FIKOLZA-1660 file (N, C-alpha, C; in steps of 0.1 Angstrom, whole numbers, plus 5000, padded with zeros to 4 digits):
% residues 104
   i   px   py   pz ch aa at
   1 5154 4651 5064  A  M  N
   1 5154 4666 5064  A  M CA
   1 5153 4671 5050  A  M  C
   2 5160 4664 5040  A  D  N
   2 5159 4669 5026  A  D CA
   2 5145 4668 5021  A  D  C
   3 5137 4658 5025  A  A  N
   3 5123 4657 5020  A  A CA
   3 5115 4669 5025  A  A  C
   4 5117 4674 5037  A  I  N
   4 5110 4685 5042  A  I CA
   4 5114 4698 5035  A  I  C
   5 5127 4699 5033  A  T  N
   5 5132 4711 5025  A  T CA
   5 5127 4711 5011  A  T  C
   6 5126 4699 5005  A  N  N
   6 5121 4699 4991  A  N CA
   6 5106 4702 4991  A  N  C
   7 5098 4697 5001  A  L  N
   7 5084 4700 5002  A  L CA
   7 5082 4715 5004  A  L  C
   8 5090 4721 5012  A  I  N
   8 5088 4736 5014  A  I CA
   8 5092 4743 5002  A  I  C
   9 5102 4739 4995  A  G  N
   9 5106 4746 4982  A  G CA
   9 5095 4744 4972  A  G  C
  10 5089 4732 4971  A  E  N
  10 5078 4730 4961  A  E CA
  10 5066 4739 4965  A  E  C
  11 5063 4739 4978  A  W  N
  11 5051 4747 4982  A  W CA
  11 5054 4762 4979  A  W  C
  12 5066 4767 4981  A  Q  N
  12 5068 4781 4979  A  Q CA
  12 5067 4784 4964  A  Q  C
  13 5072 4775 4955  A  Q  N
  13 5071 4777 4941  A  Q CA
  13 5056 4777 4936  A  Q  C
  14 5048 4767 4941  A  L  N
  14 5034 4767 4938  A  L CA
  14 5027 4779 4943  A  L  C
  15 5030 4784 4955  A  R  N
  15 5023 4795 4960  A  R CA
  15 5027 4808 4952  A  R  C
  16 5039 4809 4947  A  A  N
  16 5043 4820 4938  A  A CA
  16 5036 4819 4925  A  A  C
  17 5034 4807 4920  A  E  N
  17 5026 4806 4907  A  E CA
  17 5012 4810 4909  A  E  C
  18 5006 4805 4920  A  L  N
  18 4992 4809 4923  A  L CA
  18 4990 4824 4925  A  L  C
  19 5000 4830 4932  A  A  N
  19 4999 4844 4934  A  A CA
  19 5000 4852 4921  A  A  C
  20 5008 4847 4911  A  A  N
  20 5009 4853 4898  A  A CA
  20 4995 4852 4891  A  A  C
  21 4989 4840 4892  A  V  N
  21 4976 4838 4886  A  V CA
  21 4965 4848 4892  A  V  C
  22 4965 4848 4905  A  E  N
  22 4956 4857 4912  A  E CA
  22 4958 4871 4908  A  E  C
  23 4970 4876 4907  A  R  N
  23 4974 4889 4904  A  R CA
  23 4969 4893 4890  A  R  C
  24 4970 4883 4880  A  A  N
  24 4966 4885 4867  A  A CA
  24 4951 4886 4866  A  A  C
  25 4944 4880 4875  A  E  N
  25 4929 4881 4875  A  E CA
  25 4924 4893 4881  A  E  C
  26 4932 4901 4888  A  H  N
  26 4928 4913 4894  A  H CA
  26 4937 4925 4890  A  H  C
  27 4935 4931 4878  A  P  N
  27 4943 4942 4873  A  P CA
  27 4942 4954 4882  A  P  C
  28 4952 4963 4882  A  D  N
  28 4952 4975 4889  A  D CA
  28 4940 4984 4885  A  D  C
  29 4935 4992 4893  A  I  N
  29 4924 5001 4890  A  I CA
  29 4929 5015 4892  A  I  C
  30 4926 5024 4883  A  T  N
  30 4929 5038 4884  A  T CA
  30 4916 5046 4887  A  T  C
  31 4916 5053 4898  A  D  N
  31 4903 5060 4901  A  D CA
  31 4903 5074 4895  A  D  C
  32 4892 5082 4898  A  R  N
  32 4890 5095 4891  A  R CA
  32 4900 5105 4895  A  R  C
  33 4908 5103 4905  A  H  N
  33 4919 5112 4909  A  H CA
  33 4932 5108 4903  A  H  C
  34 4933 5097 4896  A  G  N
  34 4945 5092 4890  A  G CA
  34 4953 5083 4899  A  G  C
  35 4947 5079 4911  A  R  N
  35 4955 5070 4920  A  R CA
  35 4953 5056 4915  A  R  C
  36 4964 5048 4916  A  V  N
  36 4964 5034 4911  A  V CA
  36 4962 5025 4924  A  V  C
  37 4952 5018 4923  A  W  N
  37 4948 5008 4934  A  W CA
  37 4953 4994 4930  A  W  C
  38 4960 4988 4939  A  T  N
  38 4965 4974 4936  A  T CA
  38 4957 4964 4944  A  T  C
  39 4955 4952 4938  A  W  N
  39 4948 4942 4945  A  W CA
  39 4955 4937 4957  A  W  C
  40 4948 4935 4968  A  K  N
  40 4954 4930 4981  A  K CA
  40 4950 4916 4983  A  K  C
  41 4937 4913 4984  A  A  N
  41 4932 4900 4987  A  A CA
  41 4917 4900 4986  A  A  C
  42 4912 4888 4983  A  K  N
  42 4897 4887 4981  A  K CA
  42 4892 4898 4972  A  K  C
  43 4883 4907 4977  A  D  N
  43 4878 4918 4969  A  D CA
  43 4884 4931 4972  A  D  C
  44 4895 4931 4980  A  L  N
  44 4901 4944 4984  A  L CA
  44 4913 4949 4975  A  L  C
  45 4912 4962 4973  A  Y  N
  45 4923 4969 4966  A  Y CA
  45 4929 4979 4976  A  Y  C
  46 4942 4983 4974  A  R  N
  46 4948 4992 4984  A  R CA
  46 4955 5003 4976  A  R  C
  47 4956 5015 4983  A  H  N
  47 4963 5026 4979  A  H CA
  47 4966 5035 4991  A  H  C
  48 4979 5038 4993  A  C  N
  48 4983 5047 5004  A  C CA
  48 4977 5044 5017  A  C  C
  49 4977 5032 5021  A  G  N
  49 4972 5028 5034  A  G CA
  49 4957 5026 5035  A  G  C
  50 4950 5028 5024  A  I  N
  50 4936 5026 5024  A  I CA
  50 4933 5013 5017  A  I  C
  51 4924 5005 5022  A  A  N
  51 4920 4993 5015  A  A CA
  51 4904 4993 5014  A  A  C
  52 4900 4990 5002  A  A  N
  52 4885 4991 4999  A  A CA
  52 4881 4981 4988  A  A  C
  53 4869 4976 4989  A  P  N
  53 4864 4968 4977  A  P CA
  53 4863 4976 4965  A  P  C
  54 4864 4970 4953  A  E  N
  54 4864 4977 4941  A  E CA
  54 4852 4986 4939  A  E  C
  55 4840 4982 4944  A  Y  N
  55 4828 4991 4942  A  Y CA
  55 4829 5004 4950  A  Y  C
  56 4838 5005 4960  A  M  N
  56 4838 5017 4968  A  M CA
  56 4850 5026 4964  A  M  C
  57 4858 5022 4955  A  I  N
  57 4870 5030 4952  A  I CA
  57 4867 5044 4948  A  I  C
  58 4858 5046 4939  A  N  N
  58 4855 5060 4934  A  N CA
  58 4847 5068 4944  A  N  C
  59 4843 5062 4956  A  D  N
  59 4837 5070 4966  A  D CA
  59 4847 5077 4975  A  D  C
  60 4860 5074 4974  A  F  N
  60 4870 5080 4982  A  F CA
  60 4875 5093 4975  A  F  C
  61 4874 5104 4983  A  G  N
  61 4880 5116 4979  A  G CA
  61 4895 5116 4982  A  G  C
  62 4901 5128 4981  A  L  N
  62 4915 5129 4985  A  L CA
  62 4915 5130 5001  A  L  C
  63 4927 5126 5007  A  P  N
  63 4927 5126 5021  A  P CA
  63 4925 5140 5027  A  P  C
  64 4920 5140 5039  A  T  N
  64 4917 5153 5046  A  T CA
  64 4930 5158 5051  A  T  C
  65 4930 5171 5056  A  Q  N
  65 4942 5177 5061  A  Q CA
  65 4947 5169 5074  A  Q  C
  66 4937 5164 5082  A  A  N
  66 4941 5156 5093  A  A CA
  66 4949 5144 5089  A  A  C
  67 4945 5138 5078  A  A  N
  67 4953 5126 5074  A  A CA
  67 4967 5130 5068  A  A  C
  68 4967 5142 5062  A  L  N
  68 4980 5147 5057  A  L CA
  68 4989 5150 5068  A  L  C
  69 4984 5154 5079  A  D  N
  69 4992 5158 5091  A  D CA
  69 4996 5146 5099  A  D  C
  70 4991 5134 5096  A  N  N
  70 4994 5122 5104  A  N CA
  70 5007 5116 5098  A  N  C
  71 5018 5115 5105  A  P  N
  71 5030 5110 5100  A  P CA
  71 5030 5095 5097  A  P  C
  72 5019 5088 5102  A  N  N
  72 5018 5074 5099  A  N CA
  72 5014 5070 5085  A  N  C
  73 5009 5081 5078  A  Y  N
  73 5005 5078 5064  A  Y CA
  73 5016 5083 5055  A  Y  C
  74 5021 5074 5047  A  D  N
  74 5031 5077 5036  A  D CA
  74 5023 5079 5023  A  D  C
  75 5019 5092 5020  A  L  N
  75 5010 5095 5009  A  L CA
  75 5018 5098 4997  A  L  C
  76 5012 5094 4986  A  C  N
  76 5018 5097 4973  A  C CA
  76 5015 5112 4968  A  C  C
  77 5021 5116 4957  A  D  N
  77 5019 5129 4952  A  D CA
  77 5004 5132 4948  A  D  C
  78 4998 5122 4943  A  V  N
  78 4984 5124 4939  A  V CA
  78 4975 5126 4952  A  V  C
  79 4978 5119 4962  A  C  N
  79 4970 5121 4975  A  C CA
  79 4973 5134 4981  A  C  C
  80 4985 5139 4981  A  T  N
  80 4988 5152 4987  A  T CA
  80 4984 5163 4979  A  T  C
  81 4983 5161 4966  A  D  N
  81 4977 5171 4956  A  D CA
  81 4983 5185 4958  A  D  C
  82 4996 5186 4961  A  G  N
  82 5003 5199 4963  A  G CA
  82 5000 5205 4976  A  G  C
  83 4993 5199 4985  A  R  N
  83 4990 5205 4998  A  R CA
  83 5002 5203 5007  A  R  C
  84 5003 5212 5017  A  K  N
  84 5014 5211 5027  A  K CA
  84 5010 5201 5038  A  K  C
  85 5020 5193 5041  A  R  N
  85 5019 5183 5052  A  R CA
  85 5025 5190 5065  A  R  C
  86 5018 5191 5075  A  N  N
  86 5023 5196 5088  A  N CA
  86 5028 5185 5097  A  N  C
  87 5038 5178 5092  A  V  N
  87 5043 5166 5099  A  V CA
  87 5057 5170 5105  A  V  C
  88 5058 5168 5119  A  P  N
  88 5071 5171 5125  A  P CA
  88 5082 5161 5120  A  P  C
  89 5094 5165 5121  A  D  N
  89 5105 5156 5118  A  D CA
  89 5106 5146 5129  A  D  C
  90 5109 5134 5125  A  C  N
  90 5111 5122 5134  A  C CA
  90 5124 5123 5141  A  C  C
  91 5124 5121 5154  A  E  N
  91 5137 5120 5161  A  E CA
  91 5144 5107 5159  A  E  C
  92 5157 5107 5158  A  P  N
  92 5164 5094 5156  A  P CA
  92 5161 5084 5166  A  P  C
  93 5159 5087 5178  A  E  N
  93 5157 5077 5189  A  E CA
  93 5143 5071 5188  A  E  C
  94 5134 5077 5180  A  W  N
  94 5121 5070 5178  A  W CA
  94 5122 5058 5169  A  W  C
  95 5132 5056 5162  A  N  N
  95 5134 5045 5153  A  N CA
  95 5122 5041 5145  A  N  C
  96 5117 5052 5138  A  C  N
  96 5105 5050 5130  A  C CA
  96 5108 5048 5115  A  C  C
  97 5098 5045 5107  A  S  N
  97 5101 5042 5093  A  S CA
  97 5096 5053 5084  A  S  C
  98 5094 5065 5089  A  H  N
  98 5089 5076 5081  A  H CA
  98 5101 5083 5074  A  H  C
  99 5105 5076 5063  A  A  N
  99 5118 5080 5056  A  A CA
  99 5116 5095 5051  A  A  C
 100 5104 5099 5047  A  M  N
 100 5103 5112 5041  A  M CA
 100 5104 5123 5052  A  M  C
 101 5104 5119 5065  A  H  N
 101 5104 5129 5075  A  H CA
 101 5116 5128 5085  A  H  C
 102 5126 5120 5081  A  Q  N
 102 5138 5118 5089  A  Q CA
 102 5146 5130 5089  A  Q  C
 103 5152 5134 5100  A  R  N
 103 5161 5145 5101  A  R CA
 103 5174 5141 5094  A  R  C
 104 5181 5150 5088  A  A  N
 104 5194 5147 5081  A  A CA
 104 5205 5145 5091  A  A  C
% end
């Protein structure tokens, strides 16, 4: 059992080292709106629930009002751009993760 535990520990350590190397090879990208896109996997970068290859990042505008009104998107200040989100407060029994819309 110790041999398996040691193998798993070594694998986790090597995977963490590989992830650090991969992350260093894919620096964050800041688009024309000032949003910071972080590398996800392969050629994909992500920001506020959107994932896109590097060559498409500057094609994305700011989210539409429909996206702002969708409580499933946790959007940053750059994406909301001062616009009002028409998102209802979440009910406690819904057990959702929308921290910014939880009732007190």
